N, C-alpha and C positions, 0 to 999 in steps of 0.2 A: 798685570798687563791686560791689554785689550785683545781678546781672542775671538775669532770668527769661526763658527762651525758651518761648513759650506757643503752643499750639494750643488755642484757646478751646473751651469746652463748646458743645454744640449740641443742638437738639431731635431731630436725626437724625444718622446717621453721615455726616459731611461729609469730603470730601477737599479740603483747601485746599493747593495744591501747585504750584510752578513756574508761577505766573501763570495757573493754571486753578483752577476750583472746581466741585464737583459732589457729588451723592450717589452712593454706590457702586452700580454696576450689579448686583452680586450680594451678596457678603459680604466682598470684599477690602478691605484697608486697609494700605497700605504706609507706611513711615516718611516723614514730611514732609521732603523733601530740602532745602527752604529752611533748616529748623532744624538738620538734620544738618550742613550745610556751615557754617552760622553758629556751631555749637557750638565748633568748633576755633578759629575766628577770635576770638570774644569771650572764650573761656576762656584765650586766650594772655595776657590782661592783667587779667581780672576773675574774681570768683567767679561761677560760672554754675550754674544749675539748669534742668532741662527739665520742663515740665508739658504732657503731651499728654492733654488732657481727653477727646479723642475716643477714643484708643486705650484709655484707662483707664475709659471709659464713665462719666465724672464729670458730674453735673448741676451747675447753676450754684452751688448752696450748697456742695457738696463742693469744687468748683474754687476758690471764693472762700476757703474755709477753708485749702486747701493754699497759696494765695498768701500769706495772712496769716501762715502758719507760716514761710515762707521770708523774708517781709518784704523784697521787692526794692526797690532804689532805682529801677530802670528795668525795663520790660517790652518785649521785642521780640516782636511777635505776628504770627501769620498772620491774614489776613482774607480773605473771599471774597464774591463777588457772590451765591453761593448762600445765604449766611447773613448778609448785610450788616446787616439790622436787629438781629439777635441780637448780632453782633460789636460794633456801635456801642454798644449798651446796656451790654454787659459791660465794654468797655474804657473807656468814658467814666466809668463808676463807679470804675475803678481810677485813672484820672487825677484824679478828684475827691478821692481819698485821698492825693494828693501824689506819685504815681508818674509818672515820665516814660514815655510810650508811643510807641514806634516801631513801624511796621507795614509789612508787605509783602503784596501779593496782587493778583489780577487787577483788582479794582475800583479800585485805585490806579495801574494801569498806563496809564490814559488820563486826561488832565486832572488829573494828580496835584496840581498847585498849587491848582486849584479845590477839590479834595477837602480838602486841608489847611486852606485858608481856611474852608471850611464846617464842618469837624469840629474844633472848638476844643480837644478833648481830645487831638488827634493832633499830636505834635511833629515827626514826620518820616515821609515815604513813601519807602521804600528802592527804588532802581531795580534792584538785583541783590543776590544773597546769596552771591556768591563773591568779592567784593572787600572792601576795608576800610571801606566807607562806614559800616556800622553802628558799628564801633569808633570811627571819627573823630567821628561825630555824638554818640555817647555821651560822648566826652571833649571835645566842643565844639572840635575841631580841624578847622575847616571847609575849610582849604586843601586843594586837590586832591581834594575829594570827587568821585567818579567820575560818578555819575548819580542824584541823589536830590533831594527837595524837603524843606526844613527850615523850621520855625518858630523864629526866633531868640529869645533871652531877652527882647528888647524887643517881641516880638509880630510882627515883620516876617516874612512868608513869602517865602522865597527859593529859586529854582531853582538848584541847584548842579550844574553840568554841565561839570566841568573837562575830561573826556576823552570823555564820551559813551558809546556802546555798547561793550561789551568786544570786542576782537579780539586775535588773536595767541595769547598764553598767559597763564596766571595760576597763582600758587602760593599755597596756604593752609596753615595748620597742620593737623595731622591731626584730622579730625572726631572728636568725643568720643562715639562710639556707646554707651559705657558709661553715659551719662547718660539714655538713653532706656529706656522700660519694656521688660522682657524678654518680656512677653506682651501680647496685645491686637492684634497685627498679623497679618494673614493675606494671603497672596499666591496668586492663582489657579493659578499655574504652578509654584510651589515644589515640589520633590521631597523636601524635608526641612525640619525646623525645628531651631533658629531660623534666620531669614534676616535679611539686612541690605540696605539700599538705599544704593547708592553712585552717584557721578557722576564721570566721567573727563573730561568736557568741559563746555561751556556753550553753550546755544542751538543754532542750526542755520543753516547757510549757504544753505539752499534757500529759495525765495521763495513757498512755498505760501500763497495769499492768505487762506485761512480759518484759518490756524494762527498762534497767538501766538508760536511759537518763531522764526518768520521775522523778528520785530521786535526780537530781543534781541541780534543780533550773534552771533559765533561765536569761541570760544577753547578751548584745550585745557590740561589740567593736565600737568605733567611726569610721565612714567611712573614715575619713582622715588617721587614723592609718592603715586601711586595704589597702588603695591606696598607702601609703608609702611602705608597704611590697611588694605589687604587682609590683610597679615600680622598686623596687630594684631587683626583680626577672627578670623583663623584661630587665633591664640593664645587667643582667648576661646571657641573651639569652634564658630565660625560658618563653615559651608562653602557655604551657599546664598546667592546674591546676586541682587538685581534691579539690573542695571546700567542706570541711567536715562538714559543718553545717547540723545538723540532720533534720531540716525542713526549707529549704530556703523559704523565703517569709512569715514567721510568722508575721513580721511587714511589711505590704505591702508597705507603703510609703518608708521605708528604703530600701527594696529590689529593688524598682523601681529606687531610687536614685543611688544605687550601680550599677545596670545594666546600667544606663545611663552613668555613669563614665567609666565603662569598654567598653561600645560601642564607646565612644569618642576615646579610645585608639586604637580600631580597629584591634588588633592583638592577642587577647586572645582566647583560646579554652579550654572549661572546662566542668566538670561533677559535679553534686550535687544531694542531696536528696531533696525531696519535698513531700507534701501530696496531694493526688488527689483532695481533697475537698478545697484546698487553692489556686490552680492555675487557675485563670480565663484567658480570652483571652488576656487582656492587659498585664498581667505578662508573659504569654507564649511568646507573641510577643517581650517583652523587653528582656527576657532570650535569645531568638534566636539572636536578634540584638547584644547582649553583648558577643556572642561567645559561649554560652552554647549549647552543642550538645547532651547531654545525661542527662535524669532525672531518678533517682532511686526513686520509690514510693512504699509504702506498699500496697499490696493487702491483704496479711496475710491469709485470708481464704475466701472460697466461701459461707460460712454459715453466714448469717446476725446475727444469735443469738450468734455466737462466737465473731464476731466483737463487738457486744454490751457488752457481758459479760467481755471482756478484755479491755473495755473503749477506743476503737479506735475512737469512736465519729464520724464515718461515716459509710455508708452502701454500699452495692455492686452497687447501682445506682450511688453513688458518684464516686466509683472506675471506673465504665464504662465511665462516663462522663469525668473524669479527664484524663484518658489515651487517650480517643478519642480527647480531646482538645490538648493535647501535640502532638499527631500525626499530627493533622491538621497544626500545626505550624512548622512541620519539625523536631521535637525533637525526638531522639531515646528514647525508654523507657525500663527500667529495672523494672520488677515487683518482689517485694520481698514477699516471703511467709514464714509463720511459721507453721510447721507441727509437730505433735506429742504432741499437747496439750491434757490434760486428756480426752477431749470429742472426740478425733480423732478416726475415723473408716476408713475402707478401702473405703467405699462409699464417705466419705468426702474428702479423698485424690483424688479420681477420679473426684469429683466435682471441686476441686481446679485446677487440670490439665485442665479440660474442660474450666474453666474460663481463664486460662493462654492462651489457644489456641484461645478462642473467642476474647481476647484483642489484639491479634496479637503482642505480646510483641517482642521486639528485643532481649531481654535477660531475662532469668528467674533465680532468686536467691532463693534457698531453704535453709531455716534456721531451724535446728532442735530445738524444744523447750528445753530449758535448764533453770534450776532454778537460774537465775543470782542473784548475791549477792545484797542484799538490796531491792529487788523488792517484791511487793505484791504476785506475782506468786510464788516466792520461798517459802514464808510463807505458801501459799496454798498447794504447793507440799509436804512440810514437814508435814502439817496437814493430808494430804491424805496418807501419808506413802510411797510416790513415791520416796523420796530421804532421805538420812541420813544427818541430820543437820551438822554432823562433817566431812562429806566427802567434802574436799576442792578442789579436782582435777577434772576438767571437761574441755572438748573441746567444745567450742561454735560454731565451724565451720561446723558441720554436718557430720564429718567423722565417728561419732558414734552416737547412740541413747542413750542419757543419761537416759531418763525416759521411762518406759512403759506408755501406755495409759490405760484407763479403759476397752478397748476392744482388744488392740494389745500388744503383748510383744515386747521387744526391738529389737530382731532379725527380726521379721516381719516388724516392723516399719521402720527399716533401709533398708530392702529389697524393700519395697514399695517406699521409697524415691529415691533409686537408679533407680528403674524402671521409676519413674516419670521424672527424669533427662534425661534418655536415650530416652524416648518417645518424649520429647519436642525437644531435640537437634538433633536427628538423622532423622528427617523428611527431605526427599529430597528437598521439596519446601523451607523449612527453610534454609538448607545449601546453596541452590542456592541464596536465598535472601541475605544471609550474604556475599557471594562472590561478588555479583554484587553491594552491597552497600558500599564496601570498597573504601575509597577515595585515598588510596595510597598503594604501596607495603608494606610499614612499617605496616600499619593498617591491611592488609591482613595477613601478617606473625604473627603479635601480636595476632590476633584473632584465628588463627590456633593453635598457641602455647598454648593459654589459653584454647581453646576448647578441644584439645587433653589431656591436663592435667586434665581438669574437667571430661572428660569421663573415663580416666584411674582410677580416684578415685571413679567412680560409675559403674564399671563393676560387 
């Protein structure tokens, strides 16, 4: 059949990705990894096209025309809580034209069966994008569906949960990167273009209670599969990668083997996520030899009690040691913080900024606390009366404060967050460091573009 993989149009630049959805913090937009991974799976048996209306900056009418031109039998679409009213309107129209609609996204990650019952245009809510669920549902082969909710042809809504969350390993056909637009994507830390977004594992084994990744299980792809994908990208002239693993190095031996294989190729340049308590000197050295130039690691909070209560399973001493170790090996560091948790005060925000300055971060990423679907933190926020259980629309990118804290209202929380961004990025010494560290005119321009967009959103 003809299947369209769709990132729907939106009024703003939305990132709907990996059970998260948000507006971009600056100007970045990476490839939607859900559709990247599904592209190989679905194309293994059907004719597939990709329409990323966000990357191509297509409005509703233009996206509608492109869909009509391809005339798909079925659409597998991203959806997001950040854009849920828009997504519902656009996709219900496609269903009314006789097209089957399967969807995946954060807003379907919790109470998926209820969502499918309510949304009569929706045939299935997919529970993952690295298994064969989409293929089996498209072909109505419902046996052994891993973890999805389906509306049968007779209208019955059924939870298909044959094996539950993914664990162990999984293998998929090579993702079809060539189906995605060549332009329209920008990555804050890329040192060249074009770049590609890849995934070598699934989920995360750590139990951080505010993070949706802890709800997905954890599984890895065979290294041979990953290398096949990367070599295909290299043959197409792509050398820059965003390796979207949520914790690179979970399986240390596997990470070292992957780094060794990439080091042998000698032409890769990449960014990934890691934990400061998981990167020792051997792994940092291997990362640098393999072409990794930037590590994004969670600091989250300067308060050890907060780290403990939200199950980070490391403390500020681990944070300091991990960032210092990365710096010694020449790796740029991005410290990610979550602010606006119920315990947050003005003093705790100042402490987090002080820690960011102490760590001499190359970049700081501030995430506002949001009650992400399916997480223990969401359940707690509902119990505390900080969020309405039926409110499905939220932006996880920090453009707004979704929750008050026990000490700060939402307006104050957002103002403090914006002040923290300005104080970190507008230091003359920091600006000079960024200018002198740029390796090329491309990198200097890209960082200037991203920096100006970030500051514009935090004035």
